[in-house]
LUMROTOR-399080 format. One record per residue (C-alpha): residue number from 1; residue in one letter; x, y, z. Coordinates in Angstrom, 1 decimal. Each point is the difference from the previous one (the first is absolute). Layout:
@seq:NUM, type:A, px:X, py:Y, pz:Z
...
This chain:
@seq:1, type:M, px:10.4, py:41.0, pz:46.2
@seq:2, type:A, px:-2.3, py:3.3, pz:1.6
@seq:3, type:E, px:-0.5, py:-0.6, pz:3.5
@seq:4, type:T, px:-3.5, py:-0.2, pz:1.3
@seq:5, type:S, px:-1.5, py:0.0, pz:3.5
@seq:6, type:S, px:-0.4, py:-3.9, pz:0.3
@seq:7, type:S, px:3.2, py:-0.3, pz:-0.5
@seq:8, type:R, px:1.1, py:2.0, pz:3.5
@seq:9, type:P, px:-0.4, py:-1.2, pz:3.5
@seq:10, type:V, px:-1.9, py:1.5, pz:2.6
@seq:11, type:L, px:2.6, py:1.6, pz:2.1
@seq:12, type:I, px:-0.2, py:0.0, pz:4.4
@seq:13, type:A, px:1.5, py:2.9, pz:1.7
@seq:14, type:G, px:1.3, py:-1.5, pz:3.2
@seq:15, type:G, px:0.8, py:-3.5, pz:1.3
@seq:16, type:G, px:-1.7, py:-0.1, pz:3.7
@seq:17, type:I, px:-2.7, py:-2.5, pz:0.8
@seq:18, type:G, px:-3.3, py:2.1, pz:-2.5
@seq:19, type:G, px:3.1, py:-0.1, pz:-2.9
@seq:20, type:M, px:0.7, py:-3.6, pz:0.2
@seq:21, type:A, px:-3.6, py:-1.5, pz:0.4
@seq:22, type:L, px:-0.8, py:1.8, pz:-3.1
@seq:23, type:A, px:3.0, py:-1.4, pz:-1.8
@seq:24, type:L, px:-0.8, py:-3.6, pz:1.2
@seq:25, type:T, px:-3.8, py:1.1, pz:-0.9
@seq:26, type:L, px:1.0, py:1.5, pz:-3.8
@seq:27, type:Q, px:2.2, py:-3.6, pz:-0.1
@seq:28, type:Q, px:-2.7, py:-1.7, pz:0.7
@seq:29, type:I, px:-2.5, py:1.1, pz:-2.4
@seq:30, type:G, px:2.8, py:0.2, pz:-3.0
@seq:31, type:V, px:0.6, py:3.9, pz:-0.1
@seq:32, type:P, px:3.8, py:0.5, pz:-0.4
@seq:33, type:C, px:1.2, py:2.7, pz:2.4
@seq:34, type:L, px:3.1, py:1.6, pz:1.7
@seq:35, type:V, px:0.4, py:1.2, pz:3.4
@seq:36, type:F, px:2.8, py:3.1, pz:1.2
@seq:37, type:E, px:1.1, py:0.1, pz:3.2
@seq:38, type:A, px:1.7, py:2.7, pz:1.5
@seq:39, type:V, px:2.1, py:-1.6, pz:2.2
@seq:40, type:A, px:3.2, py:-1.5, pz:-1.3
@seq:41, type:E, px:-0.4, py:-3.1, pz:2.6
@seq:42, type:L, px:-3.1, py:-1.2, pz:1.5
@seq:43, type:K, px:0.3, py:-1.0, pz:3.2
@seq:44, type:P, px:-2.8, py:-1.3, pz:2.8
@seq:45, type:L, px:-0.6, py:3.3, pz:1.8
@seq:46, type:G, px:-2.7, py:0.9, pz:2.4
@seq:47, type:V, px:-2.0, py:-1.4, pz:2.5
@seq:48, type:G, px:-3.1, py:-1.9, pz:0.6
@seq:49, type:I, px:-3.0, py:0.4, pz:-1.9
@seq:50, type:N, px:-3.1, py:-1.8, pz:-0.3
@seq:51, type:L, px:-1.9, py:-1.6, pz:-3.2
@seq:52, type:Q, px:-3.6, py:-0.1, pz:0.2
@seq:53, type:P, px:-2.5, py:-3.1, pz:-1.4
@seq:54, type:N, px:-1.0, py:2.1, pz:-3.2
@seq:55, type:A, px:3.7, py:0.2, pz:-0.8
@seq:56, type:V, px:1.2, py:-3.4, pz:0.9
@seq:57, type:R, px:-2.2, py:-1.3, pz:-2.5
@seq:58, type:E, px:1.4, py:1.9, pz:-2.8
@seq:59, type:L, px:3.4, py:-1.4, pz:1.0
@seq:60, type:Y, px:-1.4, py:-3.7, pz:0.4
@seq:61, type:D, px:-1.4, py:0.5, pz:-3.8
@seq:62, type:L, px:3.6, py:1.1, pz:-1.2
@seq:63, type:G, px:1.4, py:-3.0, pz:1.7
@seq:64, type:L, px:1.3, py:1.3, pz:3.1
@seq:65, type:D, px:-2.0, py:-2.5, pz:2.5
@seq:66, type:A, px:0.7, py:-0.7, pz:3.5
@seq:67, type:Q, px:2.9, py:-1.9, pz:-0.2
@seq:68, type:A, px:1.7, py:3.1, pz:-1.6
@seq:69, type:L, px:-1.7, py:2.4, pz:2.4
@seq:70, type:D, px:0.7, py:-1.9, pz:2.9
@seq:71, type:T, px:4.0, py:0.6, pz:-0.6
@seq:72, type:I, px:-0.5, py:3.8, pz:0.5
@seq:73, type:G, px:-2.6, py:0.6, pz:2.9
@seq:74, type:I, px:-2.4, py:-2.1, pz:1.6
@seq:75, type:Q, px:-3.9, py:-0.2, pz:-0.4
@seq:76, type:A, px:-1.8, py:2.4, pz:2.5
@seq:77, type:R, px:-2.7, py:-1.3, pz:2.0
@seq:78, type:E, px:-1.6, py:2.9, pz:2.7
@seq:79, type:W, px:-0.2, py:4.0, pz:-0.7
@seq:80, type:A, px:-0.3, py:1.6, pz:3.6
@seq:81, type:L, px:-0.3, py:3.5, pz:1.7
@seq:82, type:V, px:0.5, py:0.2, pz:3.6
@seq:83, type:G, px:-0.5, py:3.1, pz:1.9
@seq:84, type:R, px:3.5, py:2.1, pz:1.7
@seq:85, type:N, px:-1.1, py:-1.9, pz:3.6
@seq:86, type:G, px:0.7, py:-3.5, pz:-1.7
@seq:87, type:N, px:-4.0, py:-0.9, pz:-0.4
@seq:88, type:D, px:-1.3, py:-1.2, pz:-3.2
@seq:89, type:V, px:-2.0, py:2.4, pz:-1.9
@seq:90, type:Y, px:-0.6, py:-2.2, pz:-3.4
@seq:91, type:A, px:1.6, py:-3.2, pz:-1.6
@seq:92, type:E, px:-1.2, py:-1.9, pz:-3.0
@seq:93, type:P, px:1.5, py:-3.4, pz:-1.8
@seq:94, type:R, px:2.0, py:1.0, pz:-3.0
@seq:95, type:G, px:0.7, py:-2.1, pz:-3.1
@seq:96, type:L, px:-1.4, py:-3.8, pz:-0.3
@seq:97, type:R, px:-1.2, py:0.5, pz:3.5
@seq:98, type:A, px:-2.4, py:2.4, pz:-0.7
@seq:99, type:G, px:-1.4, py:-1.9, pz:-3.3
@seq:100, type:Y, px:1.8, py:1.6, pz:-2.9
@seq:101, type:R, px:0.9, py:-2.7, pz:-2.2
@seq:102, type:W, px:3.6, py:1.8, pz:-0.3
@seq:103, type:P, px:2.3, py:0.6, pz:3.1
@seq:104, type:Q, px:1.5, py:3.3, pz:1.0
@seq:105, type:Y, px:3.9, py:0.2, pz:0.3
@seq:106, type:S, px:2.4, py:2.1, pz:2.4
@seq:107, type:V, px:2.8, py:0.0, pz:-2.3
@seq:108, type:H, px:3.4, py:2.3, pz:-0.2
@seq:109, type:R, px:-1.1, py:2.1, pz:-2.8
@seq:110, type:G, px:4.3, py:-0.2, pz:-1.3
@seq:111, type:Q, px:-0.4, py:-3.8, pz:-0.2
@seq:112, type:L, px:-3.3, py:0.5, pz:-1.8
@seq:113, type:Q, px:1.7, py:1.7, pz:-2.7
@seq:114, type:M, px:2.9, py:-1.8, pz:-0.2
@seq:115, type:L, px:-2.5, py:-3.3, pz:-0.7
@seq:116, type:L, px:-1.6, py:2.2, pz:-2.5
@seq:117, type:Y, px:2.8, py:0.9, pz:-1.7
@seq:118, type:R, px:1.5, py:-3.3, pz:-0.3
@seq:119, type:T, px:-2.7, py:-1.5, pz:-1.5
@seq:120, type:V, px:-0.1, py:2.9, pz:-2.4
@seq:121, type:L, px:3.3, py:-1.2, pz:-0.7
@seq:122, type:Q, px:-1.1, py:-3.8, pz:-0.4
@seq:123, type:R, px:-2.8, py:0.8, pz:-2.2
@seq:124, type:L, px:0.9, py:3.0, pz:-1.9
@seq:125, type:G, px:4.0, py:-0.5, pz:-0.5
@seq:126, type:A, px:2.3, py:2.6, pz:1.5
@seq:127, type:D, px:-0.1, py:2.7, pz:-2.8
@seq:128, type:A, px:-3.4, py:0.1, pz:1.2
@seq:129, type:V, px:0.8, py:2.5, pz:2.7
@seq:130, type:R, px:2.4, py:2.8, pz:-0.3
@seq:131, type:L, px:1.6, py:1.6, pz:3.3
@seq:132, type:G, px:1.7, py:3.1, pz:0.2
@seq:133, type:H, px:-2.6, py:1.8, pz:-2.3
@seq:134, type:R, px:-2.2, py:2.2, pz:1.5
@seq:135, type:V, px:-3.1, py:1.7, pz:-2.4
@seq:136, type:T, px:-0.6, py:3.3, pz:0.4
@seq:137, type:G, px:-2.7, py:0.9, pz:-2.3
@seq:138, type:Y, px:-1.2, py:-0.8, pz:-2.7
@seq:139, type:R, px:-1.2, py:0.7, pz:-3.8
@seq:140, type:R, px:-3.2, py:-0.7, pz:-1.9
@seq:141, type:D, px:0.4, py:-0.9, pz:-3.7
@seq:142, type:A, px:-2.1, py:-1.5, pz:-2.7
@seq:143, type:Q, px:0.9, py:-3.3, pz:0.6
@seq:144, type:G, px:-0.2, py:-0.2, pz:4.2
@seq:145, type:V, px:2.3, py:1.6, pz:2.3
@seq:146, type:T, px:3.9, py:0.8, pz:0.5
@seq:147, type:A, px:1.5, py:0.0, pz:3.2
@seq:148, type:L, px:2.6, py:2.3, pz:1.1
@seq:149, type:V, px:2.6, py:-2.3, pz:1.9
@seq:150, type:Q, px:2.6, py:1.4, pz:1.7
@seq:151, type:T, px:2.9, py:-2.6, pz:0.9
@seq:152, type:R, px:2.6, py:-0.1, pz:2.9
@seq:153, type:D, px:3.0, py:0.3, pz:-2.0
@seq:154, type:G, px:-1.8, py:3.4, pz:-1.6
@seq:155, type:R, px:-1.4, py:-1.0, pz:-3.3
@seq:156, type:A, px:-3.1, py:1.5, pz:-1.0
@seq:157, type:L, px:-2.1, py:-2.6, pz:-1.6
@seq:158, type:E, px:-3.5, py:0.3, pz:-1.7
@seq:159, type:L, px:-1.8, py:-3.4, pz:-0.7
@seq:160, type:P, px:-3.1, py:-0.9, pz:-1.7
@seq:161, type:G, px:-3.0, py:-1.9, pz:1.3
@seq:162, type:R, px:-3.3, py:-1.1, pz:-0.4
@seq:163, type:L, px:-1.4, py:1.0, pz:3.4
@seq:164, type:L, px:2.2, py:1.7, pz:3.2
@seq:165, type:I, px:-0.8, py:-0.8, pz:3.0
@seq:166, type:A, px:0.9, py:2.1, pz:3.1
@seq:167, type:A, px:0.4, py:-2.3, pz:2.8
@seq:168, type:D, px:3.1, py:2.2, pz:1.1
@seq:169, type:G, px:-1.5, py:1.1, pz:3.4
@seq:170, type:L, px:-0.2, py:2.8, pz:2.7
@seq:171, type:H, px:2.0, py:2.4, pz:-2.4
@seq:172, type:S, px:-1.0, py:-1.1, pz:-3.2
@seq:173, type:A, px:1.1, py:1.9, pz:-3.3
@seq:174, type:V, px:-2.9, py:-0.8, pz:-2.0
@seq:175, type:R, px:-2.5, py:0.8, pz:2.6
@seq:176, type:A, px:1.8, py:3.3, pz:0.1
@seq:177, type:Q, px:-0.1, py:0.8, pz:-3.8
@seq:178, type:M, px:-3.5, py:-1.3, pz:-0.1
@seq:179, type:H, px:-1.5, py:2.1, pz:2.9
@seq:180, type:P, px:2.8, py:3.2, pz:-0.1
@seq:181, type:Q, px:-2.2, py:1.5, pz:2.8
@seq:182, type:Q, px:-0.6, py:-2.2, pz:2.4
@seq:183, type:P, px:0.0, py:0.6, pz:3.8
@seq:184, type:P, px:3.2, py:-0.9, pz:1.9
@seq:185, type:I, px:0.4, py:-3.2, pz:1.8
@seq:186, type:H, px:-2.5, py:0.2, pz:3.1
@seq:187, type:W, px:1.1, py:-0.7, pz:3.5
@seq:188, type:G, px:-2.5, py:-0.1, pz:2.4
@seq:189, type:G, px:1.9, py:0.4, pz:3.0
@seq:190, type:A, px:0.8, py:-3.7, pz:1.4
@seq:191, type:I, px:3.4, py:-1.3, pz:-0.4
@seq:192, type:M, px:1.2, py:-3.9, pz:-0.1
@seq:193, type:W, px:3.2, py:-2.0, pz:1.6
@seq:194, type:R, px:0.2, py:-3.1, pz:-1.6
@seq:195, type:G, px:2.5, py:-3.4, pz:1.0
@seq:196, type:T, px:-0.1, py:-3.5, pz:0.5
@seq:197, type:A, px:1.0, py:-1.9, pz:3.0
@seq:198, type:P, px:0.5, py:-3.6, pz:0.8
@seq:199, type:G, px:-3.4, py:-0.8, pz:2.0
@seq:200, type:V, px:-2.4, py:-2.4, pz:1.7
@seq:201, type:P, px:-3.1, py:0.3, pz:-1.9
@seq:202, type:I, px:-3.5, py:1.1, pz:1.9
@seq:203, type:R, px:-3.3, py:-1.3, pz:0.0
@seq:204, type:T, px:-0.5, py:-2.4, pz:-3.4
@seq:205, type:G, px:3.3, py:0.2, pz:-0.5
@seq:206, type:A, px:-0.1, py:1.6, pz:-3.4
@seq:207, type:S, px:-2.2, py:3.1, pz:1.4
@seq:208, type:F, px:0.1, py:3.3, pz:-1.5
@seq:209, type:V, px:-0.4, py:2.5, pz:2.9
@seq:210, type:G, px:-0.6, py:3.2, pz:0.8
@seq:211, type:V, px:0.8, py:1.3, pz:3.5
@seq:212, type:G, px:-1.1, py:4.0, pz:1.3
@seq:213, type:S, px:-1.7, py:2.8, pz:-1.5
@seq:214, type:A, px:-0.6, py:1.4, pz:-3.5
@seq:215, type:R, px:2.7, py:2.8, pz:0.7
@seq:216, type:H, px:2.2, py:-2.3, pz:2.1
@seq:217, type:R, px:-0.1, py:-3.6, pz:-0.8
@seq:218, type:I, px:2.8, py:-2.9, pz:-0.8
@seq:219, type:V, px:-1.0, py:-2.7, pz:-2.6
@seq:220, type:L, px:1.8, py:-4.0, pz:0.0
@seq:221, type:Y, px:-0.2, py:-2.4, pz:-2.2
@seq:222, type:P, px:2.3, py:-3.5, pz:-0.4
@seq:223, type:I, px:1.1, py:-0.2, pz:-3.6
@seq:224, type:S, px:2.2, py:-3.2, pz:0.8
@seq:225, type:P, px:-1.2, py:-3.5, pz:1.8
@seq:226, type:P, px:1.6, py:-0.4, pz:3.3
@seq:227, type:D, px:3.9, py:-1.4, pz:0.2
@seq:228, type:P, px:-0.6, py:-3.8, pz:0.9
@seq:229, type:A, px:2.9, py:0.5, pz:2.6
@seq:230, type:S, px:-0.8, py:3.6, pz:1.2
@seq:231, type:G, px:-3.4, py:0.1, pz:-0.7
@seq:232, type:L, px:0.6, py:3.6, pz:-1.1
@seq:233, type:A, px:-1.7, py:1.3, pz:-2.9
@seq:234, type:T, px:1.1, py:3.3, pz:-2.3
@seq:235, type:I, px:-3.0, py:2.5, pz:1.4
@seq:236, type:N, px:-0.2, py:3.5, pz:-2.4
@seq:237, type:W, px:-0.9, py:3.1, pz:1.9
@seq:238, type:I, px:-1.5, py:3.1, pz:-0.3
@seq:239, type:A, px:0.2, py:2.6, pz:2.4
@seq:240, type:E, px:-2.3, py:3.4, pz:-0.8
@seq:241, type:I, px:-0.8, py:3.0, pz:1.8
@seq:242, type:T, px:-2.0, py:3.0, pz:-1.5
@seq:243, type:V, px:1.7, py:3.4, pz:0.7
@seq:244, type:D, px:-0.8, py:3.4, pz:-1.4
@seq:245, type:N, px:0.4, py:0.3, pz:-3.8
@seq:246, type:R, px:-0.3, py:3.5, pz:-0.6
@seq:247, type:G, px:3.8, py:0.4, pz:-0.6
@seq:248, type:G, px:-0.1, py:-2.7, pz:-2.8
@seq:249, type:W, px:2.9, py:-2.2, pz:0.3
@seq:250, type:T, px:3.0, py:0.6, pz:0.8
@seq:251, type:Q, px:2.6, py:-3.0, pz:-0.2
@seq:252, type:G, px:0.4, py:0.4, pz:-3.2
@seq:253, type:D, px:0.5, py:-3.9, pz:-0.7
@seq:254, type:W, px:-3.4, py:-2.1, pz:-0.4
@seq:255, type:N, px:1.6, py:-2.6, pz:1.5
@seq:256, type:R, px:3.1, py:-0.2, pz:2.3
@seq:257, type:R, px:2.3, py:-1.5, pz:2.5
@seq:258, type:V, px:-0.9, py:0.9, pz:3.5
@seq:259, type:A, px:1.3, py:-0.7, pz:3.5
@seq:260, type:L, px:-2.3, py:-1.8, pz:2.3
@seq:261, type:Q, px:0.6, py:3.0, pz:2.5
@seq:262, type:D, px:-1.6, py:1.6, pz:-2.4
@seq:263, type:F, px:-3.5, py:-1.0, pz:0.6
@seq:264, type:A, px:-0.5, py:-2.5, pz:2.5
@seq:265, type:H, px:-0.8, py:2.0, pz:2.8
@seq:266, type:H, px:-2.9, py:0.4, pz:-1.5
@seq:267, type:F, px:-0.8, py:-3.9, pz:0.9
@seq:268, type:D, px:1.4, py:0.0, pz:3.4
@seq:269, type:G, px:-2.4, py:-1.7, pz:2.4
@seq:270, type:W, px:-1.7, py:-1.9, pz:-2.9
@seq:271, type:N, px:0.4, py:-4.0, pz:1.6
@seq:272, type:Y, px:-3.1, py:-2.0, pz:0.3
@seq:273, type:G, px:1.3, py:-2.9, pz:1.1
@seq:274, type:W, px:-0.8, py:-1.9, pz:-3.2
@seq:275, type:L, px:1.9, py:3.0, pz:-2.1
@seq:276, type:D, px:2.8, py:1.9, pz:1.0
@seq:277, type:V, px:0.1, py:2.6, pz:-2.2
@seq:278, type:P, px:3.5, py:1.9, pz:0.7
@seq:279, type:A, px:2.1, py:-3.6, pz:0.1
@seq:280, type:L, px:-1.5, py:-0.4, pz:-3.6
@seq:281, type:L, px:1.1, py:3.2, pz:-1.1
@seq:282, type:R, px:3.1, py:-0.4, pz:1.8
@seq:283, type:G, px:0.1, py:-3.7, pz:-2.0
@seq:284, type:A, px:0.4, py:1.9, pz:-3.5
@seq:285, type:S, px:3.4, py:0.3, pz:-1.8
@seq:286, type:E, px:-1.2, py:2.9, pz:-1.9
@seq:287, type:V, px:-2.6, py:2.5, pz:0.2
@seq:288, type:F, px:-1.5, py:2.2, pz:-2.9
@seq:289, type:E, px:-2.0, py:3.3, pz:0.3
@seq:290, type:Y, px:-3.0, py:0.6, pz:-2.4
@seq:291, type:P, px:-2.2, py:2.7, pz:-0.2
@seq:292, type:M, px:-3.6, py:-1.7, pz:-0.6
@seq:293, type:I, px:-0.5, py:1.9, pz:-3.5
@seq:294, type:D, px:-2.3, py:-0.4, pz:-3.1
@seq:295, type:R, px:-1.0, py:2.1, pz:-3.4
@seq:296, type:D, px:-3.8, py:1.6, pz:-0.1
@seq:297, type:P, px:-1.4, py:-2.5, pz:-3.2
@seq:298, type:V, px:0.1, py:1.5, pz:-3.2
@seq:299, type:P, px:-3.1, py:0.3, pz:-2.2
@seq:300, type:T, px:1.8, py:-2.7, pz:-2.7
@seq:301, type:W, px:3.2, py:-2.7, pz:0.1
@seq:302, type:V, px:-0.1, py:0.3, pz:-4.0
@seq:303, type:D, px:1.1, py:1.8, pz:-2.6
@seq:304, type:G, px:-0.4, py:-1.5, pz:-3.2
@seq:305, type:P, px:2.1, py:-2.9, pz:-0.3
@seq:306, type:V, px:1.8, py:1.2, pz:3.4
@seq:307, type:A, px:-1.5, py:-1.4, pz:3.0
@seq:308, type:L, px:0.9, py:-0.3, pz:4.0
@seq:309, type:L, px:0.0, py:-2.9, pz:2.6
@seq:310, type:G, px:0.8, py:-0.7, pz:3.6
@seq:311, type:D, px:1.5, py:2.4, pz:2.0
@seq:312, type:A, px:0.3, py:2.7, pz:-3.2
@seq:313, type:A, px:-3.9, py:-0.1, pz:-0.4
@seq:314, type:H, px:-1.3, py:-0.4, pz:3.8
@seq:315, type:V, px:2.7, py:0.3, pz:2.7
@seq:316, type:M, px:-2.0, py:-0.3, pz:3.1
@seq:317, type:Y, px:0.3, py:-0.2, pz:4.3
@seq:318, type:P, px:1.4, py:-3.7, pz:0.6
@seq:319, type:T, px:-3.0, py:-0.1, pz:2.6
@seq:320, type:G, px:-2.1, py:-2.5, pz:-2.1
@seq:321, type:S, px:3.2, py:-1.8, pz:-0.7
@seq:322, type:N, px:-1.3, py:0.0, pz:-4.0
@seq:323, type:G, px:3.0, py:1.9, pz:-2.0
@seq:324, type:A, px:2.2, py:-3.0, pz:-1.4
@seq:325, type:S, px:-3.5, py:-2.4, pz:0.2
@seq:326, type:Q, px:-1.7, py:3.1, pz:-2.3
@seq:327, type:A, px:3.3, py:0.3, pz:-2.7
@seq:328, type:I, px:-0.7, py:-3.7, pz:-0.4
@seq:329, type:V, px:-4.0, py:0.4, pz:-0.7
@seq:330, type:D, px:1.0, py:2.7, pz:-2.0
@seq:331, type:A, px:2.1, py:-1.9, pz:-2.5
@seq:332, type:R, px:-2.2, py:-2.9, pz:-0.2
@seq:333, type:V, px:-3.2, py:2.1, pz:-1.0
@seq:334, type:L, px:2.3, py:1.6, pz:-2.5
@seq:335, type:G, px:0.7, py:-3.2, pz:-1.3
@seq:336, type:A, px:-3.8, py:-0.6, pz:-0.2
@seq:337, type:A, px:-0.2, py:3.4, pz:-2.3
@seq:338, type:L, px:2.4, py:-0.9, pz:-2.2
@seq:339, type:L, px:-1.3, py:-3.6, pz:-0.5
@seq:340, type:A, px:-3.5, py:2.2, pz:-0.9
@seq:341, type:H, px:0.9, py:2.7, pz:-1.6
@seq:342, type:G, px:3.3, py:-0.8, pz:-1.9
@seq:343, type:V, px:3.0, py:1.4, pz:0.9
@seq:344, type:G, px:-0.2, py:3.7, pz:-0.3
@seq:345, type:P, px:-1.6, py:2.9, pz:1.7
@seq:346, type:A, px:-3.5, py:-1.0, pz:-0.2
@seq:347, type:A, px:1.1, py:-2.8, pz:2.6
@seq:348, type:L, px:1.3, py:2.8, pz:1.9
@seq:349, type:Q, px:-3.2, py:2.0, pz:0.6
@seq:350, type:A, px:-1.4, py:-3.0, pz:0.2
@seq:351, type:Y, px:2.2, py:-0.7, pz:3.6
@seq:352, type:D, px:0.2, py:3.6, pz:1.1
@seq:353, type:Q, px:-4.0, py:0.2, pz:-0.5
@seq:354, type:K, px:0.0, py:-3.6, pz:2.6
@seq:355, type:L, px:2.2, py:1.0, pz:2.2
@seq:356, type:C, px:1.2, py:3.8, pz:0.4
@seq:357, type:A, px:-3.5, py:1.4, pz:1.8
@seq:358, type:D, px:-0.4, py:-2.7, pz:2.3
@seq:359, type:I, px:4.4, py:-0.3, pz:1.2
@seq:360, type:S, px:-0.1, py:3.8, pz:0.6
@seq:361, type:A, px:-3.1, py:-0.4, pz:1.9
@seq:362, type:L, px:2.1, py:-2.8, pz:2.1
@seq:363, type:V, px:2.8, py:2.5, pz:0.4
@seq:364, type:L, px:-2.0, py:2.3, pz:1.6
@seq:365, type:R, px:-1.6, py:-2.1, pz:1.9
@seq:366, type:N, px:3.3, py:-1.5, pz:1.3
@seq:367, type:R, px:0.9, py:3.7, pz:0.9
@seq:368, type:G, px:-2.7, py:-0.2, pz:2.7
@seq:369, type:A, px:1.6, py:-2.6, pz:1.6
@seq:370, type:G, px:-1.6, py:-3.2, pz:-1.8
@seq:371, type:P, px:-0.3, py:-2.9, pz:1.8
@seq:372, type:F, px:1.4, py:1.9, pz:2.7
@seq:373, type:G, px:-2.5, py:2.3, pz:0.6
@seq:374, type:L, px:-2.0, py:-2.3, pz:2.5
@seq:375, type:L, px:2.6, py:2.0, pz:2.3
@seq:376, type:N, px:-0.5, py:3.1, pz:-1.1
@seq:377, type:L, px:-3.6, py:-1.0, pz:1.2
@seq:378, type:L, px:0.8, py:-1.0, pz:3.2
@seq:379, type:D, px:2.4, py:3.1, pz:0.8
@seq:380, type:E, px:-3.0, py:1.8, pz:-0.7
@seq:381, type:R, px:-2.2, py:-2.1, pz:2.6
@seq:382, type:C, px:2.0, py:-0.6, pz:3.0
@seq:383, type:G, px:4.2, py:0.9, pz:-0.9
@seq:384, type:G, px:0.7, py:-3.4, pz:-1.0
@seq:385, type:V, px:-0.6, py:-1.4, pz:3.9
@seq:386, type:F, px:-2.2, py:-2.1, pz:0.7
@seq:387, type:D, px:-1.2, py:-3.1, pz:1.9
@seq:388, type:D, px:-2.9, py:-1.6, pz:-2.1
@seq:389, type:I, px:0.1, py:0.8, pz:-3.7
@seq:390, type:E, px:-3.2, py:-0.5, pz:-0.4
@seq:391, type:A, px:-1.3, py:2.8, pz:1.9
@seq:392, type:V, px:2.1, py:2.3, pz:-1.7
@seq:393, type:L, px:0.2, py:-1.7, pz:-4.0
@seq:394, type:P, px:-2.9, py:-2.4, pz:-0.3
@seq:395, type:A, px:1.0, py:-3.4, pz:-2.1
@seq:396, type:A, px:-2.8, py:1.1, pz:-2.8
@seq:397, type:E, px:1.7, py:3.4, pz:-0.6
@seq:398, type:R, px:3.8, py:-1.4, pz:-0.2
@seq:399, type:E, px:-1.2, py:-2.7, pz:-2.1
@seq:400, type:A, px:-2.1, py:2.4, pz:-1.8
@seq:401, type:F, px:3.0, py:2.1, pz:-0.7
@seq:402, type:M, px:2.4, py:-2.2, pz:-1.3
@seq:403, type:A, px:-2.9, py:-1.8, pz:-2.1
@seq:404, type:R, px:-0.1, py:3.5, pz:-1.8
@seq:405, type:Y, px:4.1, py:0.4, pz:0.1
@seq:406, type:K, px:0.0, py:-3.6, pz:-1.9
@seq:407, type:A, px:-2.3, py:0.6, pz:-2.4
@seq:408, type:A, px:1.8, py:3.4, pz:-1.2
@seq:409, type:A, px:3.1, py:-1.8, pz:-0.1
@seq:410, type:G, px:-0.9, py:-3.0, pz:-2.6
@seq:411, type:L, px:0.1, py:-2.5, pz:3.1
@seq:412, type:A, px:-3.4, py:-0.9, pz:0.5
@seq:413, type:I, px:0.3, py:-3.6, pz:0.6
@seq:414, type:E, px:-3.3, py:-1.1, pz:-1.9
@seq:415, type:T, px:0.5, py:2.0, pz:-3.0
@seq:416, type:L, px:3.9, py:-0.8, pz:0.2
@seq:417, type:N, px:-1.0, py:-3.8, pz:0.2
@seq:418, type:A, px:-2.4, py:-0.1, pz:-2.9
@seq:419, type:A, px:1.9, py:2.4, pz:-2.3
@seq:420, type:P, px:1.1, py:-1.7, pz:-3.1
@seq:421, type:P, px:4.0, py:-0.3, pz:-1.1
@seq:422, type:T, px:1.0, py:3.6, pz:-0.8
@seq:423, type:I, px:1.6, py:-1.4, pz:-3.1
@seq:424, type:A, px:-0.9, py:-3.5, pz:-0.8
@seq:425, type:P, px:2.3, py:-2.7, pz:-0.4
@seq:426, type:G, px:1.9, py:-0.6, pz:-3.3
@seq:427, type:A, px:-1.7, py:3.5, pz:-1.1
@seq:428, type:R, px:2.6, py:1.8, pz:-2.9
@seq:429, type:V, px:-0.3, py:3.0, pz:-1.8
@seq:430, type:P, px:-0.4, py:-0.3, pz:-3.8
@seq:431, type:G, px:2.5, py:0.0, pz:-2.2
């Protein structure tokens, strides 16, 4: 029997959060797919991330509700900025407390990926994910696309698909082929050190707190409930400074394990009573260093039957906690486009038209500090040290700034709450 495009699966390059969310979405709407992941074994790597309500809504619609998400993190209650001298700059409720119909979650990134992976295996079967298979490029053909795949044991494979969706991250080979003239990775000068440590949750007990200035800060939030015996939770922390970036990133690795003494001196004396930053840093069993990086936006995420998704499309600074959330939303918007236009290039064009321009603008907005831009304003006006925030940055101005950011990021409460499901319950692609 001659091959037809309808006999081919949709191919997904990358088994991270975006790739797994897309596989679950395709299974939900009745589209066969295969996931190719470069690593030989998936492990729960990484540290804490936040899932915004717009992404949590999509996970709920995939059947991953609070009962599932509570096993890998906690529901966030507050987002707060605190000045270098320990005084509050801005605070607002988050998730259900803010009036969203869905919570915001602080979770361990690796545990979220493993939850999605286990769910993919349960719903699609063990053969749906091929570990040790790296997609290195593609070739368009009359029936769709052929993925060029390199296996860890040295084989070069050519695998046909109806579509190829590249969720293969920052160093995406598919994006590099689609946009061979793309500029190099952009580093703005910020260096992050990330770790987790046991600690007593502060403020609401589930608060995301940024302390310091725009160029010198610590961000922390719990990603587990407190242990009943000790009262200690797992606290995710990110320590950050900004340096001169004219020489480029010289460390080689994009993430590497470092010693505490390499950076802890930047936070000597940061003890406010309610928060002892040096002690928190010392509590980490391991620390990783990352440059804060992104890529300049590209004009399109699509080349015929090939599309980019997640970090491959729009790697962004983590200042707004949108990276993983947007990857999940990407997967769902793509699924909706397949329902509306069929499994072909027309659906990818609709997906591109809906998201590319707006999310590219969000990438650049996050490069300008995202919601932490309030600290930029504070630095400009008082060097970050103040007694009365109202005299420096009035409440109306702070609230207007945050409202603009949330609207741009798709997090406006009334808009999100009123929006119909991205994918209607029971919707299936015909045939």
